[in-house]
mmCIF file of the N, C-alpha and C atoms, coordinates in Angstrom:
data_MODEL
# 
_entry.id   MODEL 
# 
loop_
_atom_site.group_PDB 
_atom_site.id 
_atom_site.type_symbol 
_atom_site.label_atom_id 
_atom_site.label_alt_id 
_atom_site.label_comp_id 
_atom_site.label_asym_id 
_atom_site.label_entity_id 
_atom_site.label_seq_id 
_atom_site.pdbx_PDB_ins_code 
_atom_site.Cartn_x 
_atom_site.Cartn_y 
_atom_site.Cartn_z 
_atom_site.occupancy 
_atom_site.B_iso_or_equiv 
_atom_site.pdbx_formal_charge 
_atom_site.auth_seq_id 
_atom_site.auth_comp_id 
_atom_site.auth_asym_id 
_atom_site.auth_atom_id 
_atom_site.pdbx_PDB_model_num 
ATOM 1   N N  . MET A 1 1  ? -45.582 100.551 54.499 1.00 0.00 ? 1  MET A N  1 
ATOM 2   C CA . MET A 1 1  ? -45.591 100.643 55.442 1.00 0.00 ? 1  MET A CA 1 
ATOM 3   C C  . MET A 1 1  ? -44.751 99.963  56.677 1.00 0.00 ? 1  MET A C  1 
ATOM 4   N N  . THR A 1 2  ? -44.553 100.966 57.528 1.00 0.00 ? 2  THR A N  1 
ATOM 5   C CA . THR A 1 2  ? -43.157 100.698 58.792 1.00 0.00 ? 2  THR A CA 1 
ATOM 6   C C  . THR A 1 2  ? -43.704 100.740 59.338 1.00 0.00 ? 2  THR A C  1 
ATOM 7   N N  . ILE A 1 3  ? -43.219 99.367  60.482 1.00 0.00 ? 3  ILE A N  1 
ATOM 8   C CA . ILE A 1 3  ? -43.736 98.507  61.586 1.00 0.00 ? 3  ILE A CA 1 
ATOM 9   C C  . ILE A 1 3  ? -42.597 99.333  62.726 1.00 0.00 ? 3  ILE A C  1 
ATOM 10  N N  . LEU A 1 4  ? -43.255 100.106 63.860 1.00 0.00 ? 4  LEU A N  1 
ATOM 11  C CA . LEU A 1 4  ? -41.614 100.101 64.735 1.00 0.00 ? 4  LEU A CA 1 
ATOM 12  C C  . LEU A 1 4  ? -42.335 100.071 65.872 1.00 0.00 ? 4  LEU A C  1 
ATOM 13  N N  . GLY A 1 5  ? -41.348 99.441  67.224 1.00 0.00 ? 5  GLY A N  1 
ATOM 14  C CA . GLY A 1 5  ? -41.658 98.772  68.322 1.00 0.00 ? 5  GLY A CA 1 
ATOM 15  C C  . GLY A 1 5  ? -40.535 97.496  68.790 1.00 0.00 ? 5  GLY A C  1 
ATOM 16  N N  . ASP A 1 6  ? -41.489 96.212  69.313 1.00 0.00 ? 6  ASP A N  1 
ATOM 17  C CA . ASP A 1 6  ? -41.055 95.426  69.745 1.00 0.00 ? 6  ASP A CA 1 
ATOM 18  C C  . ASP A 1 6  ? -41.312 94.417  68.992 1.00 0.00 ? 6  ASP A C  1 
ATOM 19  N N  . VAL A 1 7  ? -40.756 94.100  67.433 1.00 0.00 ? 7  VAL A N  1 
ATOM 20  C CA . VAL A 1 7  ? -41.541 93.023  66.757 1.00 0.00 ? 7  VAL A CA 1 
ATOM 21  C C  . VAL A 1 7  ? -40.651 92.187  65.868 1.00 0.00 ? 7  VAL A C  1 
ATOM 22  N N  . SER A 1 8  ? -40.149 91.406  67.743 1.00 0.00 ? 8  SER A N  1 
ATOM 23  C CA . SER A 1 8  ? -39.212 90.803  67.023 1.00 0.00 ? 8  SER A CA 1 
ATOM 24  C C  . SER A 1 8  ? -39.528 88.982  67.339 1.00 0.00 ? 8  SER A C  1 
ATOM 25  N N  . ALA A 1 9  ? -40.520 89.007  67.422 1.00 0.00 ? 9  ALA A N  1 
ATOM 26  C CA . ALA A 1 9  ? -41.604 87.703  67.804 1.00 0.00 ? 9  ALA A CA 1 
ATOM 27  C C  . ALA A 1 9  ? -41.307 86.992  66.408 1.00 0.00 ? 9  ALA A C  1 
ATOM 28  N N  . THR A 1 10 ? -40.890 86.050  66.372 1.00 0.00 ? 10 THR A N  1 
ATOM 29  C CA . THR A 1 10 ? -40.814 85.224  65.030 1.00 0.00 ? 10 THR A CA 1 
ATOM 30  C C  . THR A 1 10 ? -42.420 84.953  64.387 1.00 0.00 ? 10 THR A C  1 
ATOM 31  N N  . SER A 1 11 ? -43.374 85.345  64.678 1.00 0.00 ? 11 SER A N  1 
ATOM 32  C CA . SER A 1 11 ? -44.788 84.599  64.735 1.00 0.00 ? 11 SER A CA 1 
ATOM 33  C C  . SER A 1 11 ? -45.848 85.997  63.651 1.00 0.00 ? 11 SER A C  1 
ATOM 34  N N  . PHE A 1 12 ? -44.748 87.199  63.452 1.00 0.00 ? 12 PHE A N  1 
ATOM 35  C CA . PHE A 1 12 ? -45.730 88.712  63.594 1.00 0.00 ? 12 PHE A CA 1 
ATOM 36  C C  . PHE A 1 12 ? -45.372 88.155  62.052 1.00 0.00 ? 12 PHE A C  1 
ATOM 37  N N  . VAL A 1 13 ? -44.428 89.002  61.467 1.00 0.00 ? 13 VAL A N  1 
ATOM 38  C CA . VAL A 1 13 ? -44.290 88.431  59.537 1.00 0.00 ? 13 VAL A CA 1 
ATOM 39  C C  . VAL A 1 13 ? -45.445 87.452  59.144 1.00 0.00 ? 13 VAL A C  1 
ATOM 40  N N  . PRO A 1 14 ? -45.680 86.688  59.964 1.00 0.00 ? 14 PRO A N  1 
ATOM 41  C CA . PRO A 1 14 ? -46.178 85.560  59.460 1.00 0.00 ? 14 PRO A CA 1 
ATOM 42  C C  . PRO A 1 14 ? -47.419 85.890  59.615 1.00 0.00 ? 14 PRO A C  1 
ATOM 43  N N  . TRP A 1 15 ? -48.142 86.260  60.925 1.00 0.00 ? 15 TRP A N  1 
ATOM 44  C CA . TRP A 1 15 ? -49.258 86.963  61.151 1.00 0.00 ? 15 TRP A CA 1 
ATOM 45  C C  . TRP A 1 15 ? -50.182 87.998  59.967 1.00 0.00 ? 15 TRP A C  1 
ATOM 46  N N  . ILE A 1 16 ? -48.646 88.993  59.635 1.00 0.00 ? 16 ILE A N  1 
ATOM 47  C CA . ILE A 1 16 ? -49.117 90.219  58.942 1.00 0.00 ? 16 ILE A CA 1 
ATOM 48  C C  . ILE A 1 16 ? -49.719 89.169  57.702 1.00 0.00 ? 16 ILE A C  1 
ATOM 49  N N  . ARG A 1 17 ? -48.503 88.609  56.835 1.00 0.00 ? 17 ARG A N  1 
ATOM 50  C CA . ARG A 1 17 ? -48.887 87.984  55.838 1.00 0.00 ? 17 ARG A CA 1 
ATOM 51  C C  . ARG A 1 17 ? -50.520 87.321  55.456 1.00 0.00 ? 17 ARG A C  1 
ATOM 52  N N  . ARG A 1 18 ? -51.005 86.799  56.619 1.00 0.00 ? 18 ARG A N  1 
ATOM 53  C CA . ARG A 1 18 ? -52.189 86.067  56.608 1.00 0.00 ? 18 ARG A CA 1 
ATOM 54  C C  . ARG A 1 18 ? -53.252 86.937  56.905 1.00 0.00 ? 18 ARG A C  1 
ATOM 55  N N  . HIS A 1 19 ? -52.650 88.230  57.336 1.00 0.00 ? 19 HIS A N  1 
ATOM 56  C CA . HIS A 1 19 ? -54.376 89.232  57.756 1.00 0.00 ? 19 HIS A CA 1 
ATOM 57  C C  . HIS A 1 19 ? -53.873 90.185  56.538 1.00 0.00 ? 19 HIS A C  1 
ATOM 58  N N  . ALA A 1 20 ? -53.191 90.255  55.992 1.00 0.00 ? 20 ALA A N  1 
ATOM 59  C CA . ALA A 1 20 ? -52.575 91.123  54.664 1.00 0.00 ? 20 ALA A CA 1 
ATOM 60  C C  . ALA A 1 20 ? -53.845 90.223  53.475 1.00 0.00 ? 20 ALA A C  1 
ATOM 61  N N  . LYS A 1 21 ? -53.492 88.843  53.190 1.00 0.00 ? 21 LYS A N  1 
ATOM 62  C CA . LYS A 1 21 ? -54.248 87.624  52.572 1.00 0.00 ? 21 LYS A CA 1 
ATOM 63  C C  . LYS A 1 21 ? -55.964 87.904  52.865 1.00 0.00 ? 21 LYS A C  1 
ATOM 64  N N  . LYS A 1 22 ? -56.046 87.668  53.713 1.00 0.00 ? 22 LYS A N  1 
ATOM 65  C CA . LYS A 1 22 ? -57.287 87.803  53.870 1.00 0.00 ? 22 LYS A CA 1 
ATOM 66  C C  . LYS A 1 22 ? -58.367 88.874  53.927 1.00 0.00 ? 22 LYS A C  1 
ATOM 67  N N  . LEU A 1 23 ? -57.536 90.061  53.664 1.00 0.00 ? 23 LEU A N  1 
ATOM 68  C CA . LEU A 1 23 ? -58.091 90.988  53.162 1.00 0.00 ? 23 LEU A CA 1 
ATOM 69  C C  . LEU A 1 23 ? -57.592 91.779  51.499 1.00 0.00 ? 23 LEU A C  1 
ATOM 70  N N  . GLY A 1 24 ? -57.384 90.169  51.513 1.00 0.00 ? 24 GLY A N  1 
ATOM 71  C CA . GLY A 1 24 ? -56.735 90.762  49.578 1.00 0.00 ? 24 GLY A CA 1 
ATOM 72  C C  . GLY A 1 24 ? -56.074 91.559  49.028 1.00 0.00 ? 24 GLY A C  1 
ATOM 73  N N  . LEU A 1 25 ? -55.207 91.978  49.852 1.00 0.00 ? 25 LEU A N  1 
ATOM 74  C CA . LEU A 1 25 ? -53.790 92.507  50.057 1.00 0.00 ? 25 LEU A CA 1 
ATOM 75  C C  . LEU A 1 25 ? -52.733 92.516  49.486 1.00 0.00 ? 25 LEU A C  1 
ATOM 76  N N  . SER A 1 26 ? -52.069 92.983  48.338 1.00 0.00 ? 26 SER A N  1 
ATOM 77  C CA . SER A 1 26 ? -50.686 92.366  47.988 1.00 0.00 ? 26 SER A CA 1 
ATOM 78  C C  . SER A 1 26 ? -49.881 92.860  48.656 1.00 0.00 ? 26 SER A C  1 
ATOM 79  N N  . GLN A 1 27 ? -48.833 92.173  49.518 1.00 0.00 ? 27 GLN A N  1 
ATOM 80  C CA . GLN A 1 27 ? -47.870 92.866  50.351 1.00 0.00 ? 27 GLN A CA 1 
ATOM 81  C C  . GLN A 1 27 ? -46.354 92.032  49.587 1.00 0.00 ? 27 GLN A C  1 
ATOM 82  N N  . THR A 1 28 ? -45.206 92.979  50.191 1.00 0.00 ? 28 THR A N  1 
ATOM 83  C CA . THR A 1 28 ? -43.837 92.678  49.708 1.00 0.00 ? 28 THR A CA 1 
ATOM 84  C C  . THR A 1 28 ? -43.315 93.083  51.216 1.00 0.00 ? 28 THR A C  1 
ATOM 85  N N  . PHE A 1 29 ? -42.546 92.281  51.603 1.00 0.00 ? 29 PHE A N  1 
ATOM 86  C CA . PHE A 1 29 ? -41.593 92.193  52.630 1.00 0.00 ? 29 PHE A CA 1 
ATOM 87  C C  . PHE A 1 29 ? -39.864 92.881  52.256 1.00 0.00 ? 29 PHE A C  1 
ATOM 88  N N  . PHE A 1 30 ? -39.596 94.424  52.356 1.00 0.00 ? 30 PHE A N  1 
ATOM 89  C CA . PHE A 1 30 ? -38.743 94.849  52.372 1.00 0.00 ? 30 PHE A CA 1 
ATOM 90  C C  . PHE A 1 30 ? -37.593 94.485  53.632 1.00 0.00 ? 30 PHE A C  1 
ATOM 91  N N  . HIS A 1 31 ? -38.089 94.432  54.543 1.00 0.00 ? 31 HIS A N  1 
ATOM 92  C CA . HIS A 1 31 ? -36.436 94.225  56.169 1.00 0.00 ? 31 HIS A CA 1 
ATOM 93  C C  . HIS A 1 31 ? -37.475 93.833  57.449 1.00 0.00 ? 31 HIS A C  1 
ATOM 94  N N  . SER A 1 32 ? -36.762 93.770  58.316 1.00 0.00 ? 32 SER A N  1 
ATOM 95  C CA . SER A 1 32 ? -37.862 92.564  59.360 1.00 0.00 ? 32 SER A CA 1 
ATOM 96  C C  . SER A 1 32 ? -36.674 92.764  60.157 1.00 0.00 ? 32 SER A C  1 
ATOM 97  N N  . ASP A 1 33 ? -36.180 93.573  61.802 1.00 0.00 ? 33 ASP A N  1 
ATOM 98  C CA . ASP A 1 33 ? -36.100 92.935  62.746 1.00 0.00 ? 33 ASP A CA 1 
ATOM 99  C C  . ASP A 1 33 ? -36.552 93.572  64.049 1.00 0.00 ? 33 ASP A C  1 
ATOM 100 N N  . ALA A 1 34 ? -36.113 92.612  64.669 1.00 0.00 ? 34 ALA A N  1 
ATOM 101 C CA . ALA A 1 34 ? -36.240 93.076  66.303 1.00 0.00 ? 34 ALA A CA 1 
ATOM 102 C C  . ALA A 1 34 ? -37.316 94.954  66.356 1.00 0.00 ? 34 ALA A C  1 
ATOM 103 N N  . ASP A 1 35 ? -36.425 95.461  66.345 1.00 0.00 ? 35 ASP A N  1 
ATOM 104 C CA . ASP A 1 35 ? -37.715 96.615  66.018 1.00 0.00 ? 35 ASP A CA 1 
ATOM 105 C C  . ASP A 1 35 ? -37.963 97.596  65.320 1.00 0.00 ? 35 ASP A C  1 
ATOM 106 N N  . ARG A 1 36 ? -37.867 96.894  63.283 1.00 0.00 ? 36 ARG A N  1 
ATOM 107 C CA . ARG A 1 36 ? -38.774 97.554  62.112 1.00 0.00 ? 36 ARG A CA 1 
ATOM 108 C C  . ARG A 1 36 ? -38.946 96.461  61.246 1.00 0.00 ? 36 ARG A C  1 
ATOM 109 N N  . ILE A 1 37 ? -40.054 96.512  60.818 1.00 0.00 ? 37 ILE A N  1 
ATOM 110 C CA . ILE A 1 37 ? -40.447 95.760  59.690 1.00 0.00 ? 37 ILE A CA 1 
ATOM 111 C C  . ILE A 1 37 ? -40.995 97.020  58.684 1.00 0.00 ? 37 ILE A C  1 
ATOM 112 N N  . GLU A 1 38 ? -40.428 96.614  57.666 1.00 0.00 ? 38 GLU A N  1 
ATOM 113 C CA . GLU A 1 38 ? -40.574 97.341  56.337 1.00 0.00 ? 38 GLU A CA 1 
ATOM 114 C C  . GLU A 1 38 ? -41.648 96.774  55.315 1.00 0.00 ? 38 GLU A C  1 
ATOM 115 N N  . LEU A 1 39 ? -42.396 97.477  54.799 1.00 0.00 ? 39 LEU A N  1 
ATOM 116 C CA . LEU A 1 39 ? -43.295 96.639  53.704 1.00 0.00 ? 39 LEU A CA 1 
ATOM 117 C C  . LEU A 1 39 ? -43.913 97.810  52.795 1.00 0.00 ? 39 LEU A C  1 
ATOM 118 N N  . GLU A 1 40 ? -44.444 96.416  52.067 1.00 0.00 ? 40 GLU A N  1 
ATOM 119 C CA . GLU A 1 40 ? -44.937 97.048  51.092 1.00 0.00 ? 40 GLU A CA 1 
ATOM 120 C C  . GLU A 1 40 ? -47.088 96.970  50.983 1.00 0.00 ? 40 GLU A C  1 
ATOM 121 N N  . VAL A 1 41 ? -47.039 97.507  50.501 1.00 0.00 ? 41 VAL A N  1 
ATOM 122 C CA . VAL A 1 41 ? -48.772 96.870  51.017 1.00 0.00 ? 41 VAL A CA 1 
ATOM 123 C C  . VAL A 1 41 ? -49.543 98.077  50.072 1.00 0.00 ? 41 VAL A C  1 
ATOM 124 N N  . ALA A 1 42 ? -50.502 96.946  48.694 1.00 0.00 ? 42 ALA A N  1 
ATOM 125 C CA . ALA A 1 42 ? -50.752 97.116  47.618 1.00 0.00 ? 42 ALA A CA 1 
ATOM 126 C C  . ALA A 1 42 ? -52.677 96.950  48.104 1.00 0.00 ? 42 ALA A C  1 
ATOM 127 N N  . GLY A 1 43 ? -53.710 97.937  47.574 1.00 0.00 ? 43 GLY A N  1 
ATOM 128 C CA . GLY A 1 43 ? -55.092 97.246  47.402 1.00 0.00 ? 43 GLY A CA 1 
ATOM 129 C C  . GLY A 1 43 ? -55.879 98.898  48.196 1.00 0.00 ? 43 GLY A C  1 
ATOM 130 N N  . PRO A 1 44 ? -57.409 98.563  47.989 1.00 0.00 ? 44 PRO A N  1 
ATOM 131 C CA . PRO A 1 44 ? -58.128 99.648  48.788 1.00 0.00 ? 44 PRO A CA 1 
ATOM 132 C C  . PRO A 1 44 ? -57.373 100.243 49.870 1.00 0.00 ? 44 PRO A C  1 
ATOM 133 N N  . VAL A 1 45 ? -57.554 101.503 50.148 1.00 0.00 ? 45 VAL A N  1 
ATOM 134 C CA . VAL A 1 45 ? -57.269 102.325 51.152 1.00 0.00 ? 45 VAL A CA 1 
ATOM 135 C C  . VAL A 1 45 ? -57.805 101.834 52.203 1.00 0.00 ? 45 VAL A C  1 
ATOM 136 N N  . GLU A 1 46 ? -59.367 101.504 52.530 1.00 0.00 ? 46 GLU A N  1 
ATOM 137 C CA . GLU A 1 46 ? -59.683 101.044 53.381 1.00 0.00 ? 46 GLU A CA 1 
ATOM 138 C C  . GLU A 1 46 ? -59.456 99.726  53.906 1.00 0.00 ? 46 GLU A C  1 
ATOM 139 N N  . LEU A 1 47 ? -58.818 98.999  53.074 1.00 0.00 ? 47 LEU A N  1 
ATOM 140 C CA . LEU A 1 47 ? -58.486 97.836  53.630 1.00 0.00 ? 47 LEU A CA 1 
ATOM 141 C C  . LEU A 1 47 ? -56.949 97.611  54.098 1.00 0.00 ? 47 LEU A C  1 
ATOM 142 N N  . ILE A 1 48 ? -56.707 99.006  53.546 1.00 0.00 ? 48 ILE A N  1 
ATOM 143 C CA . ILE A 1 48 ? -54.617 98.924  54.367 1.00 0.00 ? 48 ILE A CA 1 
ATOM 144 C C  . ILE A 1 48 ? -55.239 99.374  55.498 1.00 0.00 ? 48 ILE A C  1 
ATOM 145 N N  . ASP A 1 49 ? -56.268 100.533 55.797 1.00 0.00 ? 49 ASP A N  1 
ATOM 146 C CA . ASP A 1 49 ? -56.561 100.864 57.336 1.00 0.00 ? 49 ASP A CA 1 
ATOM 147 C C  . ASP A 1 49 ? -57.037 99.969  57.912 1.00 0.00 ? 49 ASP A C  1 
ATOM 148 N N  . MET A 1 50 ? -57.348 98.865  57.271 1.00 0.00 ? 50 MET A N  1 
ATOM 149 C CA . MET A 1 50 ? -57.805 97.869  58.667 1.00 0.00 ? 50 MET A CA 1 
ATOM 150 C C  . MET A 1 50 ? -56.156 97.008  58.679 1.00 0.00 ? 50 MET A C  1 
ATOM 151 N N  . LEU A 1 51 ? -55.679 96.467  57.801 1.00 0.00 ? 51 LEU A N  1 
ATOM 152 C CA . LEU A 1 51 ? -54.408 95.940  58.005 1.00 0.00 ? 51 LEU A CA 1 
ATOM 153 C C  . LEU A 1 51 ? -53.187 97.019  59.618 1.00 0.00 ? 51 LEU A C  1 
ATOM 154 N N  . GLU A 1 52 ? -53.765 97.919  59.062 1.00 0.00 ? 52 GLU A N  1 
ATOM 155 C CA . GLU A 1 52 ? -52.341 98.687  59.721 1.00 0.00 ? 52 GLU A CA 1 
ATOM 156 C C  . GLU A 1 52 ? -53.273 99.063  61.512 1.00 0.00 ? 52 GLU A C  1 
ATOM 157 N N  . MET A 1 53 ? -54.504 98.923  61.812 1.00 0.00 ? 53 MET A N  1 
ATOM 158 C CA . MET A 1 53 ? -55.235 98.772  62.821 1.00 0.00 ? 53 MET A CA 1 
ATOM 159 C C  . MET A 1 53 ? -55.125 97.130  63.457 1.00 0.00 ? 53 MET A C  1 
ATOM 160 N N  . GLY A 1 54 ? -55.348 95.864  62.737 1.00 0.00 ? 54 GLY A N  1 
ATOM 161 C CA . GLY A 1 54 ? -54.823 95.035  63.034 1.00 0.00 ? 54 GLY A CA 1 
ATOM 162 C C  . GLY A 1 54 ? -53.236 95.200  63.431 1.00 0.00 ? 54 GLY A C  1 
ATOM 163 N N  . CYS A 1 55 ? -52.566 95.377  62.818 1.00 0.00 ? 55 CYS A N  1 
ATOM 164 C CA . CYS A 1 55 ? -50.634 95.592  62.926 1.00 0.00 ? 55 CYS A CA 1 
ATOM 165 C C  . CYS A 1 55 ? -50.902 95.998  63.983 1.00 0.00 ? 55 CYS A C  1 
ATOM 166 N N  . SER A 1 56 ? -51.777 97.609  64.833 1.00 0.00 ? 56 SER A N  1 
ATOM 167 C CA . SER A 1 56 ? -51.145 98.181  65.483 1.00 0.00 ? 56 SER A CA 1 
ATOM 168 C C  . SER A 1 56 ? -51.612 97.365  67.040 1.00 0.00 ? 56 SER A C  1 
ATOM 169 N N  . LEU A 1 57 ? -52.515 96.284  67.165 1.00 0.00 ? 57 LEU A N  1 
ATOM 170 C CA . LEU A 1 57 ? -52.752 95.771  68.060 1.00 0.00 ? 57 LEU A CA 1 
ATOM 171 C C  . LEU A 1 57 ? -52.157 94.315  68.045 1.00 0.00 ? 57 LEU A C  1 
ATOM 172 N N  . GLY A 1 58 ? -51.629 94.383  66.868 1.00 0.00 ? 58 GLY A N  1 
ATOM 173 C CA . GLY A 1 58 ? -50.665 92.481  67.148 1.00 0.00 ? 58 GLY A CA 1 
ATOM 174 C C  . GLY A 1 58 ? -51.154 91.552  68.172 1.00 0.00 ? 58 GLY A C  1 
ATOM 175 N N  . PRO A 1 59 ? -50.741 90.680  67.434 1.00 0.00 ? 59 PRO A N  1 
ATOM 176 C CA . PRO A 1 59 ? -50.758 89.441  68.297 1.00 0.00 ? 59 PRO A CA 1 
ATOM 177 C C  . PRO A 1 59 ? -50.160 89.720  69.945 1.00 0.00 ? 59 PRO A C  1 
ATOM 178 N N  . ILE A 1 60 ? -50.525 89.017  71.168 1.00 0.00 ? 60 ILE A N  1 
ATOM 179 C CA . ILE A 1 60 ? -49.940 89.446  72.292 1.00 0.00 ? 60 ILE A CA 1 
ATOM 180 C C  . ILE A 1 60 ? -47.898 89.892  72.007 1.00 0.00 ? 60 ILE A C  1 
ATOM 181 N N  . ASP A 1 61 ? -47.491 88.566  71.697 1.00 0.00 ? 61 ASP A N  1 
ATOM 182 C CA . ASP A 1 61 ? -46.603 88.954  71.940 1.00 0.00 ? 61 ASP A CA 1 
ATOM 183 C C  . ASP A 1 61 ? -45.308 90.128  71.214 1.00 0.00 ? 61 ASP A C  1 
ATOM 184 N N  . VAL A 1 62 ? -46.546 90.825  70.533 1.00 0.00 ? 62 VAL A N  1 
ATOM 185 C CA . VAL A 1 62 ? -45.650 91.829  69.842 1.00 0.00 ? 62 VAL A CA 1 
ATOM 186 C C  . VAL A 1 62 ? -46.163 93.517  70.877 1.00 0.00 ? 62 VAL A C  1 
ATOM 187 N N  . TRP A 1 63 ? -45.006 94.421  70.410 1.00 0.00 ? 63 TRP A N  1 
ATOM 188 C CA . TRP A 1 63 ? -45.627 95.645  71.147 1.00 0.00 ? 63 TRP A CA 1 
ATOM 189 C C  . TRP A 1 63 ? -45.118 96.632  70.053 1.00 0.00 ? 63 TRP A C  1 
ATOM 190 N N  . VAL A 1 64 ? -46.169 97.268  69.040 1.00 0.00 ? 64 VAL A N  1 
ATOM 191 C CA . VAL A 1 64 ? -45.990 98.144  68.025 1.00 0.00 ? 64 VAL A CA 1 
ATOM 192 C C  . VAL A 1 64 ? -46.304 99.483  68.629 1.00 0.00 ? 64 VAL A C  1 
ATOM 193 N N  . GLU A 1 65 ? -45.592 100.442 68.575 1.00 0.00 ? 65 GLU A N  1 
ATOM 194 C CA . GLU A 1 65 ? -45.077 101.253 69.296 1.00 0.00 ? 65 GLU A CA 1 
ATOM 195 C C  . GLU A 1 65 ? -45.713 102.715 68.150 1.00 0.00 ? 65 GLU A C  1 
ATOM 196 N N  . GLU A 1 66 ? -45.447 102.725 67.028 1.00 0.00 ? 66 GLU A N  1 
ATOM 197 C CA . GLU A 1 66 ? -45.507 103.879 65.829 1.00 0.00 ? 66 GLU A CA 1 
ATOM 198 C C  . GLU A 1 66 ? -45.790 102.416 64.046 1.00 0.00 ? 66 GLU A C  1 
ATOM 199 N N  . ILE A 1 67 ? -46.700 103.406 63.414 1.00 0.00 ? 67 ILE A N  1 
ATOM 200 C CA . ILE A 1 67 ? -46.561 102.706 62.585 1.00 0.00 ? 67 ILE A CA 1 
ATOM 201 C C  . ILE A 1 67 ? -46.282 103.805 61.346 1.00 0.00 ? 67 ILE A C  1 
ATOM 202 N N  . GLN A 1 68 ? -46.235 104.106 60.019 1.00 0.00 ? 68 GLN A N  1 
ATOM 203 C CA . GLN A 1 68 ? -45.713 104.813 58.679 1.00 0.00 ? 68 GLN A CA 1 
ATOM 204 C C  . GLN A 1 68 ? -45.681 104.576 58.112 1.00 0.00 ? 68 GLN A C  1 
ATOM 205 N N  . ARG A 1 69 ? -46.950 105.353 57.207 1.00 0.00 ? 69 ARG A N  1 
ATOM 206 C CA . ARG A 1 69 ? -47.308 105.214 55.982 1.00 0.00 ? 69 ARG A CA 1 
ATOM 207 C C  . ARG A 1 69 ? -46.664 106.461 55.052 1.00 0.00 ? 69 ARG A C  1 
ATOM 208 N N  . ARG A 1 70 ? -46.423 105.752 53.723 1.00 0.00 ? 70 ARG A N  1 
ATOM 209 C CA . ARG A 1 70 ? -46.214 106.776 52.743 1.00 0.00 ? 70 ARG A CA 1 
ATOM 210 C C  . ARG A 1 70 ? -46.527 106.340 51.577 1.00 0.00 ? 70 ARG A C  1 
ATOM 211 N N  . VAL A 1 71 ? -47.025 107.254 50.560 1.00 0.00 ? 71 VAL A N  1 
ATOM 212 C CA . VAL A 1 71 ? -46.985 106.738 49.192 1.00 0.00 ? 71 VAL A CA 1 
ATOM 213 C C  . VAL A 1 71 ? -46.454 106.449 48.301 1.00 0.00 ? 71 VAL A C  1 
ATOM 214 N N  . MET A 1 72 ? -45.992 105.179 47.822 1.00 0.00 ? 72 MET A N  1 
ATOM 215 C CA . MET A 1 72 ? -45.290 104.989 46.525 1.00 0.00 ? 72 MET A CA 1 
ATOM 216 C C  . MET A 1 72 ? -44.915 105.360 45.194 1.00 0.00 ? 72 MET A C  1 
ATOM 217 N N  . ASP A 1 73 ? -44.001 105.553 44.506 1.00 0.00 ? 73 ASP A N  1 
ATOM 218 C CA . ASP A 1 73 ? -44.094 105.116 42.992 1.00 0.00 ? 73 ASP A CA 1 
ATOM 219 C C  . ASP A 1 73 ? -45.575 105.871 42.378 1.00 0.00 ? 73 ASP A C  1 
ATOM 220 N N  . GLY A 1 74 ? -46.160 107.185 43.253 1.00 0.00 ? 74 GLY A N  1 
ATOM 221 C CA . GLY A 1 74 ? -47.170 107.606 42.477 1.00 0.00 ? 74 GLY A CA 1 
ATOM 222 C C  . GLY A 1 74 ? -48.459 106.824 43.125 1.00 0.00 ? 74 GLY A C  1 
ATOM 223 N N  . GLN A 1 75 ? -48.139 105.312 43.232 1.00 0.00 ? 75 GLN A N  1 
ATOM 224 C CA . GLN A 1 75 ? -49.593 104.543 43.551 1.00 0.00 ? 75 GLN A CA 1 
ATOM 225 C C  . GLN A 1 75 ? -50.505 105.660 44.408 1.00 0.00 ? 75 GLN A C  1 
ATOM 226 N N  . GLN A 1 76 ? -51.978 105.241 43.899 1.00 0.00 ? 76 GLN A N  1 
ATOM 227 C CA . GLN A 1 76 ? -52.889 105.785 44.315 1.00 0.00 ? 76 GLN A CA 1 
ATOM 228 C C  . GLN A 1 76 ? -53.834 105.214 45.778 1.00 0.00 ? 76 GLN A C  1 
ATOM 229 N N  . ASN A 1 77 ? -53.468 103.576 45.819 1.00 0.00 ? 77 ASN A N  1 
ATOM 230 C CA . ASN A 1 77 ? -53.652 102.776 46.542 1.00 0.00 ? 77 ASN A CA 1 
ATOM 231 C C  . ASN A 1 77 ? -52.976 102.905 48.298 1.00 0.00 ? 77 ASN A C  1 
ATOM 232 N N  . ALA A 1 78 ? -52.006 103.206 47.973 1.00 0.00 ? 78 ALA A N  1 
ATOM 233 C CA . ALA A 1 78 ? -51.387 103.121 49.771 1.00 0.00 ? 78 ALA A CA 1 
ATOM 234 C C  . ALA A 1 78 ? -51.893 104.967 50.069 1.00 0.00 ? 78 ALA A C  1 
ATOM 235 N N  . ALA A 1 79 ? -51.733 104.516 51.191 1.00 0.00 ? 79 ALA A N  1 
ATOM 236 C CA . ALA A 1 79 ? -51.634 106.177 51.571 1.00 0.00 ? 79 ALA A CA 1 
ATOM 237 C C  . ALA A 1 79 ? -51.013 106.804 52.609 1.00 0.00 ? 79 ALA A C  1 
ATOM 238 N N  . SER A 1 80 ? -51.058 107.803 52.447 1.00 0.00 ? 80 SER A N  1 
ATOM 239 C CA . SER A 1 80 ? -49.620 108.591 53.487 1.00 0.00 ? 80 SER A CA 1 
ATOM 240 C C  . SER A 1 80 ? -49.864 108.847 54.820 1.00 0.00 ? 80 SER A C  1 
# 
């Protein structure tokens, strides 16, 4: 999952981690800067959809413009 926008708030990555954990999703962060966060999320597609929706609304101090998702390594738990 790649999250694009004004995502520079230091609270956003911990926010994503917390919500993914509440949904029972595993996550690994690969990159995080002011305009992009890249992470791998694994779990049921419906729960990944919920995380994506939450991230698109995000905390008030971020502005998410786009979220890109793709299947990695043939895993069926990620949506494209």
